[in-house]
mmCIF file of the N, C-alpha and C atoms, coordinates in Angstrom:
data_MODEL
# 
_entry.id   MODEL 
# 
loop_
_atom_site.group_PDB 
_atom_site.id 
_atom_site.type_symbol 
_atom_site.label_atom_id 
_atom_site.label_alt_id 
_atom_site.label_comp_id 
_atom_site.label_asym_id 
_atom_site.label_entity_id 
_atom_site.label_seq_id 
_atom_site.pdbx_PDB_ins_code 
_atom_site.Cartn_x 
_atom_site.Cartn_y 
_atom_site.Cartn_z 
_atom_site.occupancy 
_atom_site.B_iso_or_equiv 
_atom_site.pdbx_formal_charge 
_atom_site.auth_seq_id 
_atom_site.auth_comp_id 
_atom_site.auth_asym_id 
_atom_site.auth_atom_id 
_atom_site.pdbx_PDB_model_num 
ATOM 1   N N  . UNK A 1 1  ? 34.714 26.720 -5.730  1.00 0.00 ? 1  UNK A N  1 
ATOM 2   C CA . UNK A 1 1  ? 34.244 27.210 -4.458  1.00 0.00 ? 1  UNK A CA 1 
ATOM 3   C C  . UNK A 1 1  ? 33.009 28.091 -4.643  1.00 0.00 ? 1  UNK A C  1 
ATOM 4   N N  . UNK A 1 2  ? 33.088 29.078 -5.545  1.00 0.00 ? 2  UNK A N  1 
ATOM 5   C CA . UNK A 1 2  ? 31.946 29.948 -5.792  1.00 0.00 ? 2  UNK A CA 1 
ATOM 6   C C  . UNK A 1 2  ? 31.189 29.462 -7.008  1.00 0.00 ? 2  UNK A C  1 
ATOM 7   N N  . UNK A 1 3  ? 29.878 29.419 -6.894  1.00 0.00 ? 3  UNK A N  1 
ATOM 8   C CA . UNK A 1 3  ? 29.048 29.006 -8.027  1.00 0.00 ? 3  UNK A CA 1 
ATOM 9   C C  . UNK A 1 3  ? 28.776 30.198 -8.925  1.00 0.00 ? 3  UNK A C  1 
ATOM 10  N N  . UNK A 1 4  ? 28.898 29.970 -10.236 1.00 0.00 ? 4  UNK A N  1 
ATOM 11  C CA . UNK A 1 4  ? 28.603 31.030 -11.188 1.00 0.00 ? 4  UNK A CA 1 
ATOM 12  C C  . UNK A 1 4  ? 27.085 31.137 -11.322 1.00 0.00 ? 4  UNK A C  1 
ATOM 13  N N  . UNK A 1 5  ? 26.574 32.356 -11.273 1.00 0.00 ? 5  UNK A N  1 
ATOM 14  C CA . UNK A 1 5  ? 25.135 32.570 -11.382 1.00 0.00 ? 5  UNK A CA 1 
ATOM 15  C C  . UNK A 1 5  ? 24.734 32.445 -12.844 1.00 0.00 ? 5  UNK A C  1 
ATOM 16  N N  . UNK A 1 6  ? 23.781 31.568 -13.104 1.00 0.00 ? 6  UNK A N  1 
ATOM 17  C CA . UNK A 1 6  ? 23.287 31.394 -14.465 1.00 0.00 ? 6  UNK A CA 1 
ATOM 18  C C  . UNK A 1 6  ? 22.155 32.390 -14.678 1.00 0.00 ? 6  UNK A C  1 
ATOM 19  N N  . UNK A 1 7  ? 22.341 33.307 -15.624 1.00 0.00 ? 7  UNK A N  1 
ATOM 20  C CA . UNK A 1 7  ? 21.372 34.385 -15.801 1.00 0.00 ? 7  UNK A CA 1 
ATOM 21  C C  . UNK A 1 7  ? 20.233 34.015 -16.750 1.00 0.00 ? 7  UNK A C  1 
ATOM 22  N N  . UNK A 1 8  ? 20.322 32.873 -17.430 1.00 0.00 ? 8  UNK A N  1 
ATOM 23  C CA . UNK A 1 8  ? 19.254 32.503 -18.363 1.00 0.00 ? 8  UNK A CA 1 
ATOM 24  C C  . UNK A 1 8  ? 17.910 32.301 -17.653 1.00 0.00 ? 8  UNK A C  1 
ATOM 25  N N  . UNK A 1 9  ? 17.823 31.522 -16.565 1.00 0.00 ? 9  UNK A N  1 
ATOM 26  C CA . UNK A 1 9  ? 16.525 31.364 -15.893 1.00 0.00 ? 9  UNK A CA 1 
ATOM 27  C C  . UNK A 1 9  ? 15.978 32.678 -15.338 1.00 0.00 ? 9  UNK A C  1 
ATOM 28  N N  . UNK A 1 10 ? 16.870 33.546 -14.880 1.00 0.00 ? 10 UNK A N  1 
ATOM 29  C CA . UNK A 1 10 ? 16.421 34.828 -14.338 1.00 0.00 ? 10 UNK A CA 1 
ATOM 30  C C  . UNK A 1 10 ? 15.822 35.677 -15.451 1.00 0.00 ? 10 UNK A C  1 
ATOM 31  N N  . UNK A 1 11 ? 16.502 35.710 -16.597 1.00 0.00 ? 11 UNK A N  1 
ATOM 32  C CA . UNK A 1 11 ? 16.024 36.521 -17.724 1.00 0.00 ? 11 UNK A CA 1 
ATOM 33  C C  . UNK A 1 11 ? 14.687 36.000 -18.251 1.00 0.00 ? 11 UNK A C  1 
ATOM 34  N N  . UNK A 1 12 ? 14.581 34.688 -18.406 1.00 0.00 ? 12 UNK A N  1 
ATOM 35  C CA . UNK A 1 12 ? 13.337 34.109 -18.916 1.00 0.00 ? 12 UNK A CA 1 
ATOM 36  C C  . UNK A 1 12 ? 12.204 34.333 -17.926 1.00 0.00 ? 12 UNK A C  1 
ATOM 37  N N  . UNK A 1 13 ? 12.485 34.196 -16.641 1.00 0.00 ? 13 UNK A N  1 
ATOM 38  C CA . UNK A 1 13 ? 11.469 34.443 -15.625 1.00 0.00 ? 13 UNK A CA 1 
ATOM 39  C C  . UNK A 1 13 ? 10.978 35.878 -15.639 1.00 0.00 ? 13 UNK A C  1 
ATOM 40  N N  . UNK A 1 14 ? 11.917 36.831 -15.779 1.00 0.00 ? 14 UNK A N  1 
ATOM 41  C CA . UNK A 1 14 ? 11.523 38.235 -15.824 1.00 0.00 ? 14 UNK A CA 1 
ATOM 42  C C  . UNK A 1 14 ? 10.725 38.563 -17.070 1.00 0.00 ? 14 UNK A C  1 
ATOM 43  N N  . UNK A 1 15 ? 11.193 38.101 -18.221 1.00 0.00 ? 15 UNK A N  1 
ATOM 44  C CA . UNK A 1 15 ? 10.497 38.412 -19.472 1.00 0.00 ? 15 UNK A CA 1 
ATOM 45  C C  . UNK A 1 15 ? 9.107  37.785 -19.494 1.00 0.00 ? 15 UNK A C  1 
ATOM 46  N N  . UNK A 1 16 ? 9.024  36.514 -19.107 1.00 0.00 ? 16 UNK A N  1 
ATOM 47  C CA . UNK A 1 16 ? 7.712  35.862 -19.128 1.00 0.00 ? 16 UNK A CA 1 
ATOM 48  C C  . UNK A 1 16 ? 6.785  36.458 -18.074 1.00 0.00 ? 16 UNK A C  1 
ATOM 49  N N  . UNK A 1 17 ? 7.326  36.808 -16.911 1.00 0.00 ? 17 UNK A N  1 
ATOM 50  C CA . UNK A 1 17 ? 6.499  37.403 -15.866 1.00 0.00 ? 17 UNK A CA 1 
ATOM 51  C C  . UNK A 1 17 ? 5.950  38.754 -16.275 1.00 0.00 ? 17 UNK A C  1 
ATOM 52  N N  . UNK A 1 18 ? 6.808  39.600 -16.857 1.00 0.00 ? 18 UNK A N  1 
ATOM 53  C CA . UNK A 1 18 ? 6.347  40.921 -17.296 1.00 0.00 ? 18 UNK A CA 1 
ATOM 54  C C  . UNK A 1 18 ? 5.376  40.780 -18.465 1.00 0.00 ? 18 UNK A C  1 
ATOM 55  N N  . UNK A 1 19 ? 5.686  39.878 -19.398 1.00 0.00 ? 19 UNK A N  1 
ATOM 56  C CA . UNK A 1 19 ? 4.804  39.669 -20.548 1.00 0.00 ? 19 UNK A CA 1 
ATOM 57  C C  . UNK A 1 19 ? 3.432  39.172 -20.141 1.00 0.00 ? 19 UNK A C  1 
ATOM 58  N N  . UNK A 1 20 ? 3.396  38.190 -19.275 1.00 0.00 ? 20 UNK A N  1 
ATOM 59  C CA . UNK A 1 20 ? 2.107  37.670 -18.826 1.00 0.00 ? 20 UNK A CA 1 
ATOM 60  C C  . UNK A 1 20 ? 1.382  38.679 -17.933 1.00 0.00 ? 20 UNK A C  1 
ATOM 61  N N  . UNK A 1 21 ? 2.150  39.438 -17.159 1.00 0.00 ? 21 UNK A N  1 
ATOM 62  C CA . UNK A 1 21 ? 1.525  40.467 -16.331 1.00 0.00 ? 21 UNK A CA 1 
ATOM 63  C C  . UNK A 1 21 ? 0.835  41.521 -17.177 1.00 0.00 ? 21 UNK A C  1 
ATOM 64  N N  . UNK A 1 22 ? 1.481  41.915 -18.275 1.00 0.00 ? 22 UNK A N  1 
ATOM 65  C CA . UNK A 1 22 ? 0.865  42.896 -19.171 1.00 0.00 ? 22 UNK A CA 1 
ATOM 66  C C  . UNK A 1 22 ? -0.300 42.294 -19.934 1.00 0.00 ? 22 UNK A C  1 
ATOM 67  N N  . UNK A 1 23 ? -0.153 41.044 -20.382 1.00 0.00 ? 23 UNK A N  1 
ATOM 68  C CA . UNK A 1 23 ? -1.217 40.410 -21.154 1.00 0.00 ? 23 UNK A CA 1 
ATOM 69  C C  . UNK A 1 23 ? -2.463 40.164 -20.302 1.00 0.00 ? 23 UNK A C  1 
ATOM 70  N N  . UNK A 1 24 ? -2.258 39.750 -19.076 1.00 0.00 ? 24 UNK A N  1 
ATOM 71  C CA . UNK A 1 24 ? -3.395 39.442 -18.203 1.00 0.00 ? 24 UNK A CA 1 
ATOM 72  C C  . UNK A 1 24 ? -3.841 40.647 -17.384 1.00 0.00 ? 24 UNK A C  1 
ATOM 73  N N  . UNK A 1 25 ? -3.107 41.746 -17.478 1.00 0.00 ? 25 UNK A N  1 
ATOM 74  C CA . UNK A 1 25 ? -3.386 42.967 -16.721 1.00 0.00 ? 25 UNK A CA 1 
ATOM 75  C C  . UNK A 1 25 ? -3.437 42.697 -15.219 1.00 0.00 ? 25 UNK A C  1 
ATOM 76  N N  . UNK A 1 26 ? -2.549 41.833 -14.777 1.00 0.00 ? 26 UNK A N  1 
ATOM 77  C CA . UNK A 1 26 ? -2.457 41.519 -13.361 1.00 0.00 ? 26 UNK A CA 1 
ATOM 78  C C  . UNK A 1 26 ? -0.989 41.262 -13.014 1.00 0.00 ? 26 UNK A C  1 
ATOM 79  N N  . UNK A 1 27 ? -0.399 42.148 -12.225 1.00 0.00 ? 27 UNK A N  1 
ATOM 80  C CA . UNK A 1 27 ? 1.013  41.995 -11.877 1.00 0.00 ? 27 UNK A CA 1 
ATOM 81  C C  . UNK A 1 27 ? 1.234  40.801 -10.967 1.00 0.00 ? 27 UNK A C  1 
ATOM 82  N N  . UNK A 1 28 ? 0.265  40.469 -10.130 1.00 0.00 ? 28 UNK A N  1 
ATOM 83  C CA . UNK A 1 28 ? 0.417  39.329 -9.233  1.00 0.00 ? 28 UNK A CA 1 
ATOM 84  C C  . UNK A 1 28 ? 0.545  38.034 -10.022 1.00 0.00 ? 28 UNK A C  1 
ATOM 85  N N  . UNK A 1 29 ? -0.305 37.858 -11.036 1.00 0.00 ? 29 UNK A N  1 
ATOM 86  C CA . UNK A 1 29 ? -0.192 36.664 -11.877 1.00 0.00 ? 29 UNK A CA 1 
ATOM 87  C C  . UNK A 1 29 ? 1.113  36.659 -12.658 1.00 0.00 ? 29 UNK A C  1 
ATOM 88  N N  . UNK A 1 30 ? 1.553  37.811 -13.110 1.00 0.00 ? 30 UNK A N  1 
ATOM 89  C CA . UNK A 1 30 ? 2.821  37.899 -13.821 1.00 0.00 ? 30 UNK A CA 1 
ATOM 90  C C  . UNK A 1 30 ? 3.988  37.480 -12.954 1.00 0.00 ? 30 UNK A C  1 
ATOM 91  N N  . UNK A 1 31 ? 3.987  37.935 -11.714 1.00 0.00 ? 31 UNK A N  1 
ATOM 92  C CA . UNK A 1 31 ? 5.056  37.558 -10.785 1.00 0.00 ? 31 UNK A CA 1 
ATOM 93  C C  . UNK A 1 31 ? 5.004  36.068 -10.494 1.00 0.00 ? 31 UNK A C  1 
ATOM 94  N N  . UNK A 1 32 ? 3.810  35.532 -10.299 1.00 0.00 ? 32 UNK A N  1 
ATOM 95  C CA . UNK A 1 32 ? 3.676  34.102 -10.020 1.00 0.00 ? 32 UNK A CA 1 
ATOM 96  C C  . UNK A 1 32 ? 4.184  33.261 -11.186 1.00 0.00 ? 32 UNK A C  1 
ATOM 97  N N  . UNK A 1 33 ? 3.759  33.599 -12.411 1.00 0.00 ? 33 UNK A N  1 
ATOM 98  C CA . UNK A 1 33 ? 4.215  32.834 -13.560 1.00 0.00 ? 33 UNK A CA 1 
ATOM 99  C C  . UNK A 1 33 ? 5.707  33.008 -13.793 1.00 0.00 ? 33 UNK A C  1 
ATOM 100 N N  . UNK A 1 34 ? 6.239  34.192 -13.555 1.00 0.00 ? 34 UNK A N  1 
ATOM 101 C CA . UNK A 1 34 ? 7.676  34.413 -13.687 1.00 0.00 ? 34 UNK A CA 1 
ATOM 102 C C  . UNK A 1 34 ? 8.470  33.545 -12.730 1.00 0.00 ? 34 UNK A C  1 
ATOM 103 N N  . UNK A 1 35 ? 7.992  33.432 -11.493 1.00 0.00 ? 35 UNK A N  1 
ATOM 104 C CA . UNK A 1 35 ? 8.676  32.583 -10.522 1.00 0.00 ? 35 UNK A CA 1 
ATOM 105 C C  . UNK A 1 35 ? 8.574  31.114 -10.910 1.00 0.00 ? 35 UNK A C  1 
ATOM 106 N N  . UNK A 1 36 ? 7.425  30.705 -11.441 1.00 0.00 ? 36 UNK A N  1 
ATOM 107 C CA . UNK A 1 36 ? 7.262  29.311 -11.872 1.00 0.00 ? 36 UNK A CA 1 
ATOM 108 C C  . UNK A 1 36 ? 8.231  28.989 -13.003 1.00 0.00 ? 36 UNK A C  1 
ATOM 109 N N  . UNK A 1 37 ? 8.323  29.884 -14.005 1.00 0.00 ? 37 UNK A N  1 
ATOM 110 C CA . UNK A 1 37 ? 9.253  29.652 -15.105 1.00 0.00 ? 37 UNK A CA 1 
ATOM 111 C C  . UNK A 1 37 ? 10.698 29.657 -14.615 1.00 0.00 ? 37 UNK A C  1 
ATOM 112 N N  . UNK A 1 38 ? 11.039 30.538 -13.669 1.00 0.00 ? 38 UNK A N  1 
ATOM 113 C CA . UNK A 1 38 ? 12.397 30.598 -13.144 1.00 0.00 ? 38 UNK A CA 1 
ATOM 114 C C  . UNK A 1 38 ? 12.767 29.287 -12.444 1.00 0.00 ? 38 UNK A C  1 
ATOM 115 N N  . UNK A 1 39 ? 11.882 28.798 -11.597 1.00 0.00 ? 39 UNK A N  1 
ATOM 116 C CA . UNK A 1 39 ? 12.164 27.559 -10.866 1.00 0.00 ? 39 UNK A CA 1 
ATOM 117 C C  . UNK A 1 39 ? 12.265 26.373 -11.824 1.00 0.00 ? 39 UNK A C  1 
ATOM 118 N N  . UNK A 1 40 ? 11.364 26.329 -12.810 1.00 0.00 ? 40 UNK A N  1 
ATOM 119 C CA . UNK A 1 40 ? 11.385 25.215 -13.767 1.00 0.00 ? 40 UNK A CA 1 
ATOM 120 C C  . UNK A 1 40 ? 12.679 25.207 -14.567 1.00 0.00 ? 40 UNK A C  1 
ATOM 121 N N  . UNK A 1 41 ? 13.111 26.349 -15.055 1.00 0.00 ? 41 UNK A N  1 
ATOM 122 C CA . UNK A 1 41 ? 14.351 26.406 -15.826 1.00 0.00 ? 41 UNK A CA 1 
ATOM 123 C C  . UNK A 1 41 ? 15.563 26.137 -14.951 1.00 0.00 ? 41 UNK A C  1 
ATOM 124 N N  . UNK A 1 42 ? 15.519 26.585 -13.723 1.00 0.00 ? 42 UNK A N  1 
ATOM 125 C CA . UNK A 1 42 ? 16.624 26.349 -12.807 1.00 0.00 ? 42 UNK A CA 1 
ATOM 126 C C  . UNK A 1 42 ? 16.769 24.855 -12.520 1.00 0.00 ? 42 UNK A C  1 
ATOM 127 N N  . UNK A 1 43 ? 15.658 24.151 -12.349 1.00 0.00 ? 43 UNK A N  1 
ATOM 128 C CA . UNK A 1 43 ? 15.701 22.713 -12.092 1.00 0.00 ? 43 UNK A CA 1 
ATOM 129 C C  . UNK A 1 43 ? 16.232 21.947 -13.308 1.00 0.00 ? 43 UNK A C  1 
ATOM 130 N N  . UNK A 1 44 ? 15.810 22.326 -14.518 1.00 0.00 ? 44 UNK A N  1 
ATOM 131 C CA . UNK A 1 44 ? 16.297 21.617 -15.703 1.00 0.00 ? 44 UNK A CA 1 
ATOM 132 C C  . UNK A 1 44 ? 17.778 21.869 -15.902 1.00 0.00 ? 44 UNK A C  1 
ATOM 133 N N  . UNK A 1 45 ? 18.262 23.077 -15.579 1.00 0.00 ? 45 UNK A N  1 
ATOM 134 C CA . UNK A 1 45 ? 19.695 23.347 -15.685 1.00 0.00 ? 45 UNK A CA 1 
ATOM 135 C C  . UNK A 1 45 ? 20.479 22.525 -14.674 1.00 0.00 ? 45 UNK A C  1 
ATOM 136 N N  . UNK A 1 46 ? 19.951 22.363 -13.465 1.00 0.00 ? 46 UNK A N  1 
ATOM 137 C CA . UNK A 1 46 ? 20.627 21.554 -12.455 1.00 0.00 ? 46 UNK A CA 1 
ATOM 138 C C  . UNK A 1 46 ? 20.704 20.101 -12.899 1.00 0.00 ? 46 UNK A C  1 
ATOM 139 N N  . UNK A 1 47 ? 19.624 19.589 -13.522 1.00 0.00 ? 47 UNK A N  1 
ATOM 140 C CA . UNK A 1 47 ? 19.632 18.201 -13.989 1.00 0.00 ? 47 UNK A CA 1 
ATOM 141 C C  . UNK A 1 47 ? 20.649 18.012 -15.098 1.00 0.00 ? 47 UNK A C  1 
ATOM 142 N N  . UNK A 1 48 ? 20.768 18.975 -16.014 1.00 0.00 ? 48 UNK A N  1 
ATOM 143 C CA . UNK A 1 48 ? 21.758 18.888 -17.087 1.00 0.00 ? 48 UNK A CA 1 
ATOM 144 C C  . UNK A 1 48 ? 23.159 18.880 -16.543 1.00 0.00 ? 48 UNK A C  1 
ATOM 145 N N  . UNK A 1 49 ? 23.431 19.716 -15.529 1.00 0.00 ? 49 UNK A N  1 
ATOM 146 C CA . UNK A 1 49 ? 24.764 19.791 -14.941 1.00 0.00 ? 49 UNK A CA 1 
ATOM 147 C C  . UNK A 1 49 ? 25.081 18.497 -14.214 1.00 0.00 ? 49 UNK A C  1 
ATOM 148 N N  . UNK A 1 50 ? 24.123 17.934 -13.487 1.00 0.00 ? 50 UNK A N  1 
ATOM 149 C CA . UNK A 1 50 ? 24.396 16.719 -12.715 1.00 0.00 ? 50 UNK A CA 1 
ATOM 150 C C  . UNK A 1 50 ? 24.600 15.524 -13.653 1.00 0.00 ? 50 UNK A C  1 
ATOM 151 N N  . UNK A 1 51 ? 23.878 15.456 -14.774 1.00 0.00 ? 51 UNK A N  1 
ATOM 152 C CA . UNK A 1 51 ? 24.090 14.337 -15.686 1.00 0.00 ? 51 UNK A CA 1 
ATOM 153 C C  . UNK A 1 51 ? 25.411 14.496 -16.439 1.00 0.00 ? 51 UNK A C  1 
ATOM 154 N N  . UNK A 1 52 ? 25.833 15.724 -16.734 1.00 0.00 ? 52 UNK A N  1 
ATOM 155 C CA . UNK A 1 52 ? 27.116 15.904 -17.415 1.00 0.00 ? 52 UNK A CA 1 
ATOM 156 C C  . UNK A 1 52 ? 28.276 15.592 -16.485 1.00 0.00 ? 52 UNK A C  1 
ATOM 157 N N  . UNK A 1 53 ? 28.113 15.813 -15.181 1.00 0.00 ? 53 UNK A N  1 
ATOM 158 C CA . UNK A 1 53 ? 29.167 15.479 -14.229 1.00 0.00 ? 53 UNK A CA 1 
ATOM 159 C C  . UNK A 1 53 ? 29.278 13.968 -14.066 1.00 0.00 ? 53 UNK A C  1 
ATOM 160 N N  . UNK A 1 54 ? 28.144 13.244 -14.162 1.00 0.00 ? 54 UNK A N  1 
ATOM 161 C CA . UNK A 1 54 ? 28.185 11.789 -14.030 1.00 0.00 ? 54 UNK A CA 1 
ATOM 162 C C  . UNK A 1 54 ? 28.865 11.129 -15.214 1.00 0.00 ? 54 UNK A C  1 
ATOM 163 N N  . UNK A 1 55 ? 28.778 11.756 -16.391 1.00 0.00 ? 55 UNK A N  1 
ATOM 164 C CA . UNK A 1 55 ? 29.372 11.177 -17.584 1.00 0.00 ? 55 UNK A CA 1 
ATOM 165 C C  . UNK A 1 55 ? 30.888 11.222 -17.544 1.00 0.00 ? 55 UNK A C  1 
ATOM 166 N N  . UNK A 1 56 ? 31.482 12.159 -16.799 1.00 0.00 ? 56 UNK A N  1 
ATOM 167 C CA . UNK A 1 56 ? 32.941 12.313 -16.757 1.00 0.00 ? 56 UNK A CA 1 
ATOM 168 C C  . UNK A 1 56 ? 33.617 11.219 -16.004 1.00 0.00 ? 56 UNK A C  1 
# 
């Protein structure tokens, strides 16, 4: 009934966003890249879950 929150995409998004924000000296770019990495990892995790459910 309740979905477990996967913290890996959130952590990677935060770390990459803060890292890129510091490297580029622009917090807006850091936030944008962090969100892009979060969405990308979230989509790949969803695909892995859906293919593992089909195998059962």
